[in-house]
N, C-alpha and C positions, 0 to 999 in steps of 0.2 A: 500385770509381765510387760514391762517398756523394752524390748525387743524391737527396731523394726529393720525392714526391708525397703531400699530403694527401687523403681521403676525399673532402673536400670538393672538391676541386680533379679528382678522377677523375671523379665525380659530374658534372660542369660540361663534363668534356671529351666527355664521353661525351653528354651533351645539346647539345652543340657540333656534334661533328661530325652528329648526324642535322640539327641547322637548316640546315648548310651540307653537308649531302648530300656526308660525308668517314666514314662508318663504313668500319672498314677500314682507314684511311688513320693512319699516323700522328704525333706531334707535333715539330715541330722545335724546339729550343729551345737556343738559341744567343744571338750576340752579333754586333750589327754598330759599324761605329764610325762613330756618329752621335749627335745630340742636343750641348744644352748641356754638358755633363759629361764627353762624348768617347764613352761608348759608349751602345747601346740595348738593351737585352732584344728577343729575336724567339721569337715560341711563332705556329706555326702551322702548317697541317697540310700534310703532302707524301703521295706514293704509296707510297714508298718509300727506304730510307736512301742516301746514295752512299756511296763508295769507303772515302772516311775517317770513315764515322761511328762510334761506338759507340752501339747500339741497348738501351736499360734498357726492360725489362719490370714494367710493373706492373698482375697481372690481365690485364684485358682490353686496358689500356691502353698503347703503344708509344711511346716516345720515343728520337729522334732527337740525338745531339748530335755536331758535329763534334769531332775529336780534339784539334786546333787552340785549342778552345776551353774544355775541362776543366779545367784548371788554374785557370782565371778563375770556372768554377762551382762547384768540388768545393764540396761540404758545402751546396748552394743548398737550400732548402723551398721547392718549386711549391704555392702556398695557394690559396685563395680568398676575396675579402673581398667580402659582400654586405651592405652599408649603405643607408640612404637615398637619398644622395647618390651613391654609385657602386658599381658592381657590376665583379668582373674579377679576373683573375690577380693577386696576389700575390708578389713574389719573395722572399725573405728568401733572401742570398747574403752570408754570413761573410767570401767575399774582395772583399767591393768597400768602401771607403773613404766614399765620400762618395754621396750623390746630389744631383741640382739640384731646386732648389724647385719643379719641376714633377711630380717623381717620376715622369717619364718617361725619366730619362737615368741613367749613374752612372760612376764611375771608379775606378782601383783603387791599391792602395799603389807596388806596382812601378812605375805609370807618372806618379805625381809625385814617387816619389826618384832614379826616373833619368832623366826628363825624356823617357820613348818615348813 
């Protein structure tokens, strides 16, 4: 599985774990069918993986990815942006074909070409 997490994202995941009383919990990285372009990223803390998860370890950080999302997330880099205007996770996903103007949702090439 070639999902990567930048060092800045790892630092901020640890900070968020402390802030939200989630130390020791894993970060769920996935997709939900919503948003103006079709999908929206999920990034939330969970106590443990579910049966269909792939568990990825990045030092002290553990990320849970449901196996059904792996193809659409392969090659993704979970980064962190911190500017005057905004701060938060930044996902660079080579599988995504387009994102909407709000920057919150995405679509995939296969969805466009096969009408799924």
